[in-house]
C-alpha positions in Angstrom: 129.3 -23.4 -118.8 126.9 -21.0 -120.7 128.0 -20.3 -124.2 127.0 -18.5 -127.4 127.2 -20.1 -130.8 127.3 -17.9 -133.9 127.0 -19.3 -137.5 129.6 -17.6 -139.6 128.6 -19.1 -142.9 129.3 -21.9 -145.4 132.8 -22.2 -146.6 134.9 -24.4 -148.8 138.0 -25.6 -147.0 140.8 -27.9 -148.3 142.2 -30.6 -146.0 144.5 -33.4 -147.1 144.2 -32.6 -150.9 140.3 -32.8 -150.6 137.9 -29.8 -150.8 135.0 -29.9 -148.3 131.8 -27.8 -148.1 131.7 -26.8 -144.4 129.7 -24.9 -141.9 131.8 -22.5 -139.9 130.7 -21.9 -136.3 132.1 -19.7 -133.5 131.6 -20.9 -129.9 132.1 -18.2 -127.2 131.6 -18.4 -123.4 128.7 -16.2 -122.3 130.4 -14.1 -119.6 131.4 -10.4 -119.3 135.2 -11.0 -119.6 137.2 -9.4 -122.5 137.5 -11.6 -125.6 141.1 -12.6 -124.8 140.1 -13.8 -121.3 137.1 -16.0 -122.2 137.4 -19.7 -121.3 135.7 -20.8 -124.6 136.6 -19.0 -127.8 136.6 -21.7 -130.6 136.1 -21.7 -134.3 134.8 -25.1 -135.6 134.1 -26.3 -139.2 131.7 -29.2 -139.8 131.2 -31.1 -143.1 127.8 -30.0 -144.5 126.9 -33.5 -145.7 127.9 -35.7 -142.8 128.3 -33.1 -140.0 131.8 -34.6 -139.3 134.1 -32.3 -137.4 136.7 -31.1 -139.9 138.8 -28.5 -138.2 138.9 -26.4 -135.0 141.1 -23.4 -134.1 141.6 -21.3 -131.0 144.2 -18.9 -129.5 145.8 -19.7 -126.1 149.5 -19.0 -125.8 149.7 -19.0 -129.6 147.3 -20.0 -132.4 146.3 -23.7 -132.3 144.6 -25.6 -135.1 143.4 -29.2 -135.2 142.5 -30.9 -138.5 140.8 -34.1 -139.5 143.3 -36.6 -141.0 141.1 -39.6 -141.6 137.6 -40.9 -140.7 136.0 -44.3 -141.0 132.3 -45.0 -141.0 
């Protein structure tokens, strides 16, 4: 599915009592539908040092948010 990715900036976010420097990206499907009807409309935060996926949010029948709890290398 074609999509657009927009870089929204670097942000500090706090997860599980730890502060991360993150990259905030917005993924959006590339179609002519209104914003609420798009198949892909995600906000994703990645750790700037490791590029580990920290958090993701979207809105479908309410606001959903997934957060990293633990990672092991």
